[in-house]
N, CA, C and O atoms as a GROMACS GRO file, in nm:
protein
  348
    1MET      N    1   1.198  -1.012  -2.392
    1MET     CA    2   1.208  -1.066  -2.259
    1MET      C    3   1.052  -1.092  -2.243
    1MET      O    4   0.968  -1.010  -2.280
    2LYS      N    5   1.021  -1.221  -2.181
    2LYS     CA    6   0.897  -1.227  -2.155
    2LYS      C    7   0.838  -1.166  -2.024
    2LYS      O    8   0.896  -1.204  -1.922
    3ALA      N    9   0.736  -1.080  -2.006
    3ALA     CA   10   0.682  -1.005  -1.916
    3ALA      C   11   0.606  -1.119  -1.812
    3ALA      O   12   0.532  -1.210  -1.848
    4LEU      N   13   0.646  -1.087  -1.678
    4LEU     CA   14   0.567  -1.172  -1.582
    4LEU      C   15   0.469  -1.074  -1.511
    4LEU      O   16   0.495  -0.955  -1.494
    5ASP      N   17   0.353  -1.134  -1.470
    5ASP     CA   18   0.241  -1.053  -1.417
    5ASP      C   19   0.233  -1.121  -1.302
    5ASP      O   20   0.229  -1.243  -1.287
    6LEU      N   21   0.229  -1.012  -1.202
    6LEU     CA   22   0.163  -1.067  -1.079
    6LEU      C   23   0.053  -1.037  -1.044
    6LEU      O   24   0.027  -0.917  -1.053
    7LEU      N   25  -0.051  -1.123  -0.996
    7LEU     CA   26  -0.206  -1.093  -1.018
    7LEU      C   27  -0.188  -1.012  -0.859
    7LEU      O   28  -0.111  -1.050  -0.771
    8ALA      N   29  -0.278  -0.896  -0.850
    8ALA     CA   30  -0.320  -0.802  -0.747
    8ALA      C   31  -0.396  -0.867  -0.633
    8ALA      O   32  -0.487  -0.809  -0.575
    9THR      N   33  -0.354  -0.993  -0.603
    9THR     CA   34  -0.466  -1.062  -0.489
    9THR      C   35  -0.418  -1.002  -0.370
    9THR      O   36  -0.312  -0.941  -0.354
   10GLU      N   37  -0.523  -1.029  -0.273
   10GLU     CA   38  -0.496  -1.002  -0.128
   10GLU      C   39  -0.354  -1.037  -0.082
   10GLU      O   40  -0.277  -0.955  -0.032
   11GLU      N   41  -0.323  -1.178  -0.104
   11GLU     CA   42  -0.211  -1.234  -0.062
   11GLU      C   43  -0.067  -1.187  -0.108
   11GLU      O   44   0.035  -1.176  -0.040
   12ASN      N   45  -0.090  -1.158  -0.261
   12ASN     CA   46   0.045  -1.086  -0.324
   12ASN      C   47   0.061  -0.965  -0.277
   12ASN      O   48   0.176  -0.925  -0.261
   13ILE      N   49  -0.062  -0.870  -0.242
   13ILE     CA   50  -0.064  -0.720  -0.196
   13ILE      C   51   0.032  -0.733  -0.052
   13ILE      O   52   0.132  -0.664  -0.028
   14TYR      N   53  -0.023  -0.837   0.031
   14TYR     CA   54   0.034  -0.836   0.149
   14TYR      C   55   0.198  -0.880   0.157
   14TYR      O   56   0.286  -0.829   0.226
   15THR      N   57   0.206  -0.979   0.074
   15THR     CA   58   0.355  -1.039   0.057
   15THR      C   59   0.430  -0.951   0.010
   15THR      O   60   0.542  -0.953   0.060
   16THR      N   61   0.410  -0.854  -0.088
   16THR     CA   62   0.512  -0.798  -0.170
   16THR      C   63   0.523  -0.648  -0.089
   16THR      O   64   0.608  -0.563  -0.117
   17PHE      N   65   0.423  -0.633   0.015
   17PHE     CA   66   0.435  -0.502   0.105
   17PHE      C   67   0.528  -0.550   0.225
   17PHE      O   68   0.620  -0.479   0.266
   18ILE      N   69   0.503  -0.654   0.270
   18ILE     CA   70   0.610  -0.736   0.383
   18ILE      C   71   0.769  -0.743   0.324
   18ILE      O   72   0.874  -0.706   0.376
   19ASP      N   73   0.745  -0.796   0.216
   19ASP     CA   74   0.900  -0.813   0.139
   19ASP      C   75   0.962  -0.707   0.125
   19ASP      O   76   1.081  -0.710   0.154
   20ASP      N   77   0.914  -0.600   0.085
   20ASP     CA   78   0.960  -0.495   0.018
   20ASP      C   79   1.084  -0.498  -0.061
   20ASP      O   80   1.179  -0.420  -0.046
   21ALA      N   81   1.074  -0.596  -0.147
   21ALA     CA   82   1.186  -0.615  -0.242
   21ALA      C   83   1.231  -0.470  -0.328
   21ALA      O   84   1.348  -0.438  -0.346
   22ILE      N   85   1.124  -0.398  -0.371
   22ILE     CA   86   1.161  -0.277  -0.468
   22ILE      C   87   1.161  -0.158  -0.361
   22ILE      O   88   1.159  -0.049  -0.418
   23GLY      N   89   1.163  -0.152  -0.267
   23GLY     CA   90   1.183  -0.051  -0.140
   23GLY      C   91   1.085   0.071  -0.164
   23GLY      O   92   1.119   0.189  -0.166
   24ARG      N   93   0.950   0.016  -0.185
   24ARG     CA   94   0.838   0.110  -0.223
   24ARG      C   95   0.772   0.134  -0.071
   24ARG      O   96   0.705   0.237  -0.070
   25ASP      N   97   0.775   0.070   0.049
   25ASP     CA   98   0.718   0.083   0.160
   25ASP      C   99   0.701   0.210   0.210
   25ASP      O  100   0.596   0.256   0.255
   26ALA      N  101   0.829   0.276   0.198
   26ALA     CA  102   0.860   0.394   0.231
   26ALA      C  103   0.789   0.525   0.167
   26ALA      O  104   0.762   0.632   0.223
   27ASP      N  105   0.766   0.484   0.031
   27ASP     CA  106   0.697   0.549  -0.045
   27ASP      C  107   0.536   0.556  -0.010
   27ASP      O  108   0.479   0.665  -0.016
   28VAL      N  109   0.473   0.449   0.023
   28VAL     CA  110   0.362   0.410   0.069
   28VAL      C  111   0.296   0.483   0.204
   28VAL      O  112   0.187   0.537   0.221
   29PHE      N  113   0.408   0.461   0.292
   29PHE     CA  114   0.395   0.572   0.431
   29PHE      C  115   0.416   0.698   0.430
   29PHE      O  116   0.372   0.768   0.520
   30SER      N  117   0.483   0.746   0.334
   30SER     CA  118   0.486   0.884   0.301
   30SER      C  119   0.371   0.934   0.231
   30SER      O  120   0.346   1.055   0.241
   31PHE      N  121   0.288   0.853   0.155
   31PHE     CA  122   0.176   0.894   0.077
   31PHE      C  123   0.065   0.917   0.188
   31PHE      O  124  -0.003   1.018   0.205
   32VAL      N  125   0.065   0.786   0.265
   32VAL     CA  126  -0.039   0.774   0.409
   32VAL      C  127  -0.028   0.914   0.482
   32VAL      O  128  -0.129   0.981   0.504
   33SER      N  129   0.080   0.948   0.514
   33SER     CA  130   0.105   1.047   0.601
   33SER      C  131   0.055   1.178   0.522
   33SER      O  132  -0.002   1.271   0.579
   34PHE      N  133   0.079   1.175   0.399
   34PHE     CA  134   0.029   1.309   0.303
   34PHE      C  135  -0.125   1.288   0.326
   34PHE      O  136  -0.184   1.382   0.379
   35LEU      N  137  -0.192   1.185   0.296
   35LEU     CA  138  -0.342   1.159   0.286
   35LEU      C  139  -0.394   1.203   0.430
   35LEU      O  140  -0.496   1.272   0.437
   36ASN      N  141  -0.334   1.171   0.529
   36ASN     CA  142  -0.373   1.207   0.672
   36ASN      C  143  -0.349   1.348   0.692
   36ASN      O  144  -0.409   1.401   0.786
   37SER      N  145  -0.269   1.420   0.618
   37SER     CA  146  -0.275   1.565   0.663
   37SER      C  147  -0.364   1.653   0.556
   37SER      O  148  -0.378   1.775   0.552
   38LEU      N  149  -0.407   1.572   0.488
   38LEU     CA  150  -0.526   1.676   0.414
   38LEU      C  151  -0.645   1.709   0.504
   38LEU      O  152  -0.692   1.636   0.592
   39ASP      N  153  -0.698   1.868   0.456
   39ASP     CA  154  -0.807   1.890   0.557
   39ASP      C  155  -0.933   1.900   0.488
   39ASP      O  156  -1.035   1.930   0.550
   40SER      N  157  -0.934   1.876   0.352
   40SER     CA  158  -1.058   1.847   0.266
   40SER      C  159  -1.028   1.760   0.156
   40SER      O  160  -0.916   1.715   0.135
   41GLY      N  161  -1.141   1.734   0.075
   41GLY     CA  162  -1.163   1.658  -0.016
   41GLY      C  163  -1.067   1.694  -0.115
   41GLY      O  164  -1.059   1.814  -0.141
   42ASN      N  165  -0.989   1.610  -0.179
   42ASN     CA  166  -0.899   1.625  -0.298
   42ASN      C  167  -0.919   1.528  -0.421
   42ASN      O  168  -0.977   1.421  -0.407
   43VAL      N  169  -0.871   1.568  -0.533
   43VAL     CA  170  -0.807   1.454  -0.620
   43VAL      C  171  -0.681   1.424  -0.661
   43VAL      O  172  -0.601   1.510  -0.696
   44ILE      N  173  -0.656   1.296  -0.658
   44ILE     CA  174  -0.514   1.250  -0.657
   44ILE      C  175  -0.505   1.170  -0.787
   44ILE      O  176  -0.603   1.105  -0.824
   45ALA      N  177  -0.390   1.172  -0.859
   45ALA     CA  178  -0.415   1.096  -0.992
   45ALA      C  179  -0.251   1.019  -0.991
   45ALA      O  180  -0.145   1.082  -0.982
   46LEU      N  181  -0.260   0.898  -1.001
   46LEU     CA  182  -0.120   0.825  -1.043
   46LEU      C  183  -0.139   0.793  -1.144
   46LEU      O  184  -0.237   0.732  -1.185
   47ASN      N  185   0.010   0.854  -1.236
   47ASN     CA  186   0.027   0.827  -1.377
   47ASN      C  187   0.165   0.760  -1.400
   47ASN      O  188   0.278   0.803  -1.376
   48ALA      N  189   0.119   0.630  -1.459
   48ALA     CA  190   0.232   0.551  -1.513
   48ALA      C  191   0.188   0.444  -1.610
   48ALA      O  192   0.073   0.407  -1.631
   49ARG      N  193   0.311   0.397  -1.672
   49ARG     CA  194   0.267   0.304  -1.808
   49ARG      C  195   0.181   0.199  -1.733
   49ARG      O  196   0.146   0.207  -1.615
   50TRP      N  197   0.152   0.094  -1.824
   50TRP     CA  198   0.065  -0.024  -1.764
   50TRP      C  199   0.199  -0.133  -1.696
   50TRP      O  200   0.307  -0.147  -1.755
   51GLY      N  201   0.171  -0.188  -1.591
   51GLY     CA  202   0.241  -0.280  -1.566
   51GLY      C  203   0.345  -0.202  -1.468
   51GLY      O  204   0.447  -0.267  -1.448
   52GLU      N  205   0.340  -0.092  -1.412
   52GLU     CA  206   0.451  -0.015  -1.361
   52GLU      C  207   0.411  -0.012  -1.190
   52GLU      O  208   0.485   0.044  -1.110
   53GLY      N  209   0.282  -0.081  -1.150
   53GLY     CA  210   0.276  -0.084  -1.011
   53GLY      C  211   0.175   0.010  -0.952
   53GLY      O  212   0.178   0.034  -0.831
   54LYS      N  213   0.089   0.062  -1.027
   54LYS     CA  214  -0.011   0.160  -0.960
   54LYS      C  215  -0.129   0.111  -0.881
   54LYS      O  216  -0.190   0.175  -0.795
   55THR      N  217  -0.157  -0.027  -0.930
   55THR     CA  218  -0.245  -0.104  -0.859
   55THR      C  219  -0.203  -0.152  -0.719
   55THR      O  220  -0.282  -0.152  -0.624
   56PHE      N  221  -0.075  -0.192  -0.712
   56PHE     CA  222  -0.027  -0.254  -0.604
   56PHE      C  223  -0.021  -0.131  -0.515
   56PHE      O  224  -0.072  -0.144  -0.404
   57PHE      N  225   0.042   0.001  -0.551
   57PHE     CA  226   0.080   0.113  -0.486
   57PHE      C  227  -0.087   0.147  -0.396
   57PHE      O  228  -0.110   0.180  -0.279
   58VAL      N  229  -0.146   0.128  -0.470
   58VAL     CA  230  -0.297   0.212  -0.413
   58VAL      C  231  -0.349   0.090  -0.309
   58VAL      O  232  -0.396   0.124  -0.200
   59LYS      N  233  -0.340  -0.048  -0.346
   59LYS     CA  234  -0.394  -0.154  -0.265
   59LYS      C  235  -0.314  -0.149  -0.178
   59LYS      O  236  -0.380  -0.162  -0.075
   60GLN      N  237  -0.189  -0.136  -0.146
   60GLN     CA  238  -0.078  -0.131  -0.016
   60GLN      C  239  -0.113   0.008   0.064
   60GLN      O  240  -0.106   0.016   0.187
   61THR      N  241  -0.149   0.109  -0.014
   61THR     CA  242  -0.186   0.239   0.071
   61THR      C  243  -0.314   0.213   0.129
   61THR      O  244  -0.341   0.274   0.233
   62LYS      N  245  -0.414   0.119   0.073
   62LYS     CA  246  -0.553   0.097   0.127
   62LYS      C  247  -0.522  -0.012   0.267
   62LYS      O  248  -0.575  -0.009   0.378
   63LEU      N  249  -0.430  -0.094   0.219
   63LEU     CA  250  -0.391  -0.192   0.340
   63LEU      C  251  -0.342  -0.119   0.452
   63LEU      O  252  -0.391  -0.156   0.559
   64VAL      N  253  -0.230   0.006   0.462
   64VAL     CA  254  -0.182   0.032   0.580
   64VAL      C  255  -0.325   0.170   0.601
   64VAL      O  256  -0.341   0.193   0.721
   65LEU      N  257  -0.363   0.204   0.564
   65LEU     CA  258  -0.488   0.300   0.618
   65LEU      C  259  -0.597   0.194   0.684
   65LEU      O  260  -0.648   0.225   0.792
   66GLU      N  261  -0.624   0.107   0.640
   66GLU     CA  262  -0.719  -0.017   0.724
   66GLU      C  263  -0.648  -0.055   0.856
   66GLU      O  264  -0.711  -0.077   0.960
   67ALA      N  265  -0.530  -0.061   0.846
   67ALA     CA  266  -0.427  -0.139   0.950
   67ALA      C  267  -0.466  -0.044   1.061
   67ALA      O  268  -0.532  -0.089   1.154
   68PHE      N  269  -0.424   0.115   1.059
   68PHE     CA  270  -0.419   0.205   1.130
   68PHE      C  271  -0.545   0.286   1.173
   68PHE      O  272  -0.549   0.377   1.256
   69ASN      N  273  -0.665   0.223   1.087
   69ASN     CA  274  -0.806   0.246   1.149
   69ASN      C  275  -0.864   0.180   1.231
   69ASN      O  276  -0.898   0.068   1.194
   70PRO      N  277  -0.896   0.220   1.365
   70PRO     CA  278  -0.915   0.114   1.472
   70PRO      C  279  -1.084   0.068   1.455
   70PRO      O  280  -1.132  -0.024   1.522
   71TYR      N  281  -1.160   0.145   1.359
   71TYR     CA  282  -1.304   0.106   1.298
   71TYR      C  283  -1.286  -0.016   1.196
   71TYR      O  284  -1.388  -0.083   1.177
   72TYR      N  285  -1.191  -0.046   1.142
   72TYR     CA  286  -1.190  -0.160   1.064
   72TYR      C  287  -1.152  -0.280   1.171
   72TYR      O  288  -1.066  -0.276   1.259
   73GLU      N  289  -1.241  -0.389   1.138
   73GLU     CA  290  -1.234  -0.495   1.257
   73GLU      C  291  -1.171  -0.616   1.160
   73GLU      O  292  -1.183  -0.616   1.037
   74ASN      N  293  -1.102  -0.716   1.236
   74ASN     CA  294  -1.064  -0.860   1.154
   74ASN      C  295  -0.978  -0.797   1.066
   74ASN      O  296  -1.008  -0.852   0.960
   75ILE      N  297  -0.890  -0.718   1.040
   75ILE     CA  298  -0.773  -0.674   0.952
   75ILE      C  299  -0.684  -0.776   1.000
   75ILE      O  300  -0.650  -0.763   1.117
   76GLU      N  301  -0.637  -0.882   0.933
   76GLU     CA  302  -0.530  -0.974   0.896
   76GLU      C  303  -0.411  -0.908   0.904
   76GLU      O  304  -0.384  -0.815   0.828
   77HIS      N  305  -0.302  -0.967   1.033
   77HIS     CA  306  -0.164  -0.901   0.977
   77HIS      C  307  -0.161  -0.758   1.041
   77HIS      O  308  -0.058  -0.691   1.029
   78ARG      N  309  -0.274  -0.704   1.112
   78ARG     CA  310  -0.268  -0.572   1.144
   78ARG      C  311  -0.138  -0.510   1.215
   78ARG      O  312  -0.067  -0.415   1.180
   79GLU      N  313  -0.129  -0.603   1.335
   79GLU     CA  314  -0.002  -0.546   1.412
   79GLU      C  315   0.117  -0.556   1.347
   79GLU      O  316   0.208  -0.477   1.374
   80GLU      N  317   0.133  -0.656   1.251
   80GLU     CA  318   0.258  -0.668   1.144
   80GLU      C  319   0.277  -0.541   1.070
   80GLU      O  320   0.377  -0.470   1.066
   81ILE      N  321   0.151  -0.524   1.009
   81ILE     CA  322   0.186  -0.406   0.896
   81ILE      C  323   0.237  -0.275   0.992
   81ILE      O  324   0.339  -0.210   0.974
   82LYS      N  325   0.142  -0.259   1.091
   82LYS     CA  326   0.178  -0.163   1.181
   82LYS      C  327   0.304  -0.119   1.221
   82LYS      O  328   0.342  -0.002   1.220
   83LYS      N  329   0.382  -0.240   1.266
   83LYS     CA  330   0.507  -0.239   1.333
   83LYS      C  331   0.620  -0.236   1.180
   83LYS      O  332   0.739  -0.206   1.193
   84HIS      N  333   0.561  -0.272   1.047
   84HIS     CA  334   0.650  -0.275   0.966
   84HIS      C  335   0.666  -0.132   0.920
   84HIS      O  336   0.756  -0.114   0.837
   85GLY      N  337   0.590  -0.019   0.960
   85GLY     CA  338   0.606   0.108   0.903
   85GLY      C  339   0.722   0.172   0.992
   85GLY      O  340   0.793   0.264   0.953
   86LYS      N  341   0.733   0.115   1.109
   86LYS     CA  342   0.827   0.172   1.231
   86LYS      C  343   0.967   0.146   1.210
   86LYS      O  344   1.052   0.186   1.290
   87ASN      N  345   1.006   0.057   1.073
   87ASN     CA  346   1.110   0.011   1.029
   87ASN      C  347   1.182   0.101   0.959
   87ASN      O  348   1.289   0.068   0.909
   0.00000   0.00000   0.00000
């Protein structure tokens, strides 16, 4: 079977987040909620084999954190990302 690689471009990160074809968005929002509950510095490791989505998960988490951060300006699709979390 031939592997298909999807590059972690900003467009692909956003599109796969909005489409949520593999049902990962709930995990991203749960992880963001967990991060927001931390009171001090922590180390978090994501462990998976190559190609299992670690980069996309981290970049989609960053996308959500930035969308909800009022100090980040000019976040493209900010409101759509925020609304997507309420679904």
